[in-house]
N, C-alpha and C positions, 0 to 999 in steps of 0.2 A: 270737786268727785272724792268721797264719802269713804277711807280707805283704810275703816275697822270692819270687819263682820261683825253682822247683827246678831243680836241674841238668837233668832232662828238658823242664823250659818255657821254659828258655833255650836247649840243644838247635835246641829248636822253633822257635824266632824266627830262634835262626842260620842256620840253613837256610832257611828262610820268605825271609829277609831274601837270601840269595843267590839263592833260585832268582828271585823276582819280581825282581832288577836285572838276573838276563836278558833272562829271555821279558817280564816287561813293564816295561822302560826305560822310563821320559818319550815318548820316541820316538813311540810304541806307542800313547798317550793322543792325540800331535797327533796321529798318522796317520786315529784314530777319529774326531780334530776336525772333519780337513781332509777329509777323505776318503770316512768310514766304515765304516771298510776290517774286513770277515769278521773277526768270534773265535771261529775254529773253534780254528784252533791251540791258542791257548793255554787256549782248556778245557776242549780232548784231554791237552794236557799234565797242568797244577792236580786232573783228576780223576783223570789217570792216580795221581799221585801220594798218592789218598788225602783230598784235601785239603775234596771234600765232604763224608766219613764223617764227619771226625775228631768233631762231636759227637752223631751219630747210634748209637742207645744198643745197644751188643754184639750185644743179644739183636732186634735190626734189620738187626742186617747192618754196624753201623756198626765206628769206631772207640772210643767213649764217651768222649772225655775233655765236657770243661765249658764254663761259661764265661771263666776264665782263658783257656784254650789257643782261643775265637773270640775275643777280646778282641786278643788275642799275633797272628793273622792279620790282622783292622781294623784294629791299627794299624801293618801291615807291609802291604799294600795300600794303607793315608792313601797311607804316604811314598812307593809309586813312585806317585800315582793311578792304577794298575790299575781298564778297565775292565770292563764283561763282567759276569755273572751270579752267579759264585761265592759274592760277599755275601752279595746278600740271597740268596741259596738256605740256606747256613750260621744266620746271622741271622735270619733273616725266617720264611720259608717253614719249616726242621726245626723252629725253638723251637714255632709256633706248632700244625703237627702233631700234633708231644710232646705238647702239653700236653693240647691238648683230641678228640686222637682216639681213637679205643677202639686194646684191644690187633692188630685185625688191622686194622684200615686205620694204625693205624703202619709194622704189618711191611711193606701195600701200599707206603705209598706211600716211606713212611723208606728204607724197604730199594732202592727205585731210584732215590732218593741219595744211596745207600749205594755203587751199581755205578756213578756214575757217567751214568746213563741216565735220571737227570729234574732239574734247576734250577724254582726258583720265589721266589714271591713274597708278599710279604704285600697286601693292596687292601683296607683301611679305612677312608683321610679322605675323603671326597666335598664337595662342594660350599664346604661352610662349617671346610675344610681341620680339622678336630678328629681326631687318633688316639684318640680313647675308644669301648668299644665300645659306650657309653650314648645317643655324639650319633648312631650307623647312623639312614639314613634308610632304604637300600636295604632291598627284602624280596624274602624266601624264603615259594614256601608248597608246601607238600607236595600233591602232583594223584598219586595211586595209586605208577604204580614211579620217578618222576620227581619230582624240585622244580623249580622255576622260577622263574626268579629276575625282581627288577626294579628299578634304577636308576640310577646310577651313580658311577664309583671312578675317585678325579680324584690326579694326579701319583703313580701306584703303577713304583716305582722299579725299573725293565729293565723294565717292563709286558707290555710287546707282544716282549719277546725272549726272556722263559724258556716253559718248559710248558706250568705249571701254577703257577696261584696258588688260596694262601688268603683266600676272598671271604669277609666278614665283612657278613650281612646281618642281619632283626628278619620277624620274622613279623606280620603285618600289624592292627594295631591295639593293638599296646602299645606303651613306652613305660624309656625307664632303662636297667637290663641283662635286663628280662624279656621273653623270650623270641627272645634272642643266642643269633645261632648261626653259625660255618664251616664253611665247604664250600669243598670244593675240586677248581676248574675249572678244564677245560682252555685256556689262553689259545682254541686257536684255535673255541670254540666261539661267542667274545663277536664282537663290533666294537670295536678296539680303533684311539685317537688319537694319535700320539707329539705329547709338546709339545717345542715351540721353547726348552730348558732354556740357560738362565746355564752348566752346565757341559754342555759337547760329549761329554766323552766321559763318562758319565752317562743311561745312556737315561728319561728319563720317559714315563705315555705315559694317557691317559685312556681308563679300559675303560668302556664300553656294555655293562650287566648284561640289557636289555628286552629279558625274549624268548625267556632261554638256557634250556635243559634240561639237566638231567645227574641220571645214575641218582641213588636217595636214597641207594645207599651211600658216595655223598661229600659228603651232610651229616654233620662231625665230632662220635662222641662217640654216643650212646641219641638222637639228632634230637630231644627234649625238654624234659631240664634245660638253664637259662640253659649258653651258654660262655662272661661275659663276665667272670668271676671270672678263667677260665683263658688268655681273649686277654689277661689287662692282663701276667700273669706274661710269657706270649711277646714280650709287646709292651713286658718291661720288659731284655729280652732284647737284643730290637735298636735299641731308644733306648742303651741302658750300649757296646753295638758301637758305636755312629753315632761319642759319644762319642771313642771312640776313632780309631774312623777320621778324625777328625776332629785330634787330636792326634797323630797319625801324619804328615797333610800338614800343620801346621802344622811341625812337626817340623825337615820339610824347611824348608818356610822360613827357616825359625831358619835349619843349616844354611847354606845357599843364600844369606843376606844377610848371610851372617856371612863368609862366603868371600870374595865382592864389599866387602866392607871392608875386611878383610886388600890386595888389590890394585891399589882405585879409588884416586890419587891424589888431592887437592890442597894447591899449596901443598905440595909436595916432599914427602909424610908423606901412608900411607894417614892417609883419612880415616879408618878404626876407632882410628885414634890421640886422638883428639878424643874432650873429653871427654864432650858433650854425649851420645856416640855410645855412649859405655860403660855410660853413664846408659839408651839404651834398649833396647841387651842383656840391663843388668842386670832391666827389668820383663820384658821378653819370656821369658827364661828363667824368672824367675817365677812367671808366668801358665802354661805350659810345663807346668810340675813336675809344679803343684795341678789341674794338667787331665788331666797323665797321672797321681796319685797320685788321683783322687776317683774317673776311670774305673774301674781298680783295683779300689781299695774298693770300689767297687760292685760290680763282675765276681765280685768274692770274696763277697761277701752271695749274691750268687744261687748262684755253688755250692756256697754252705754253708746256702742256702735262708734266710737268718738275717732276722730278723721288724724289719731296718733296708733291707730291699735296693729298698721303696721311695722315700722319703725320700732313700738314696744313689744310686738311678739319677737321681734330677732336679738334685741335689747333684754331681754330675759332667755331666750333657750341658751344666747352671748355668755349672759354669767352662770348659766345653768350647765355650762361646757368647760367655763375653768372653775366653775365651784367643785363638780366629779369628778377633775383631773387632780386638783389641791386635796379632797379629801383621802378619796382614794389608795391614789401614792400616801399620804401619811399614817391612812387610818391599815392601813402593812404594818409600814417603818415602824411603830411608835409597838399593834403589835408581836416585831420582832417573828420568827422563826415559825409561831404559832400562827402568824396573820396566811400562812403560804400553806398549808395542811390543810388536807382534804372536807377533815373531824370542823373544824371552826366554822364556821358561819361566815364568816369573814368578807370568803369568796367569790357568794350566795350574791353580797348587795352590791358591791364592786362589778362584777362579769354585770350585775343587772343597768348598773349607772350606765358601763361601758356600755355599753347593747345598744343603749337610749344614746345619747350624745352624737351619732351620725343620721342620726331616724326624726327626719323633714330639717335636713340641715342643719352642717355639724357647727361646733362653732365657728372654725373659720369661714363659709360662706353664707353664713349671717354677719359675720364682721363688713366682708365685699358687699354686702347688701346692704344694709347701712351707709355704706361709704358713697353705695350710687343711690339712697337718699337722700344724700349729705349732698350728691355732687363733687365728690373729691376724688 
């Protein structure tokens, strides 16, 4: 298993970093937080570059790249805390449709994504906050040519801003993995309620599904077999992307804090020259590189469909959770009073990593999952 980025992947990373630095600086995220400015121009620019098509198979009109490239995109978006639905589309909607849909459905929905005409997200969590398909209670009943939904999905990322949602629901009277299905539901057909989130640059919404009717051909797959196993594969992709987005934002926390420590003086010398501060930075870089390494290892296991992909995904999310916890604390502490102010950008990055930590399972949830996999 090759753990180094190829020359093409490094070039992709560099180009994404340059574009995002220009088109989505932190000032844009701040304007979204302060004034909820529209993001149409950013979406048009990024889709015009083909980024939505990044992991869409070539047979469906996409570029046909894999999880490594999706991970690179996630990390670079995290670096600038870019707002908007691009990442949910690439790392949630696309994998869910790709893993559960028929060939015709993939062409229909993923083709629209590749053309830049459709944004999407995955709606799975409910009141209990679980991202396991076996835990869903929302229901779907096939009624002739339509499927009728009932229930509510919570904390759907960009849930009121995208065009389509992959909604996970089950047949009434079933439990566990039995009767679990995925449906592509237009957001316009639902009732959404925006959540006042910690990270104001990233939209969250509750989605009311009661009475929502969609055409039967929007039920992904054959409509009979359970989609639980396929959905777990898609959720692993979304989880690793979330871990690497945390890494990207944590890297900027590190960089901003290091630059501050070089400039801020006490007793006539930069605070970065103090041994205690050096120890903090040493701990931070170890945690950051651990999270990055485990994140890309998990991405590789998914790209190669390695049997370790499930455990590697949980390890990556645990490492990212530990990383954000340390860097958020030290980043603010080293900045001192200014790190708490609204005028400084630090709180924007801290809020992004804190809001990502519980998404697709907290570090505690994934530690328990690792223990289950090990039989302890």
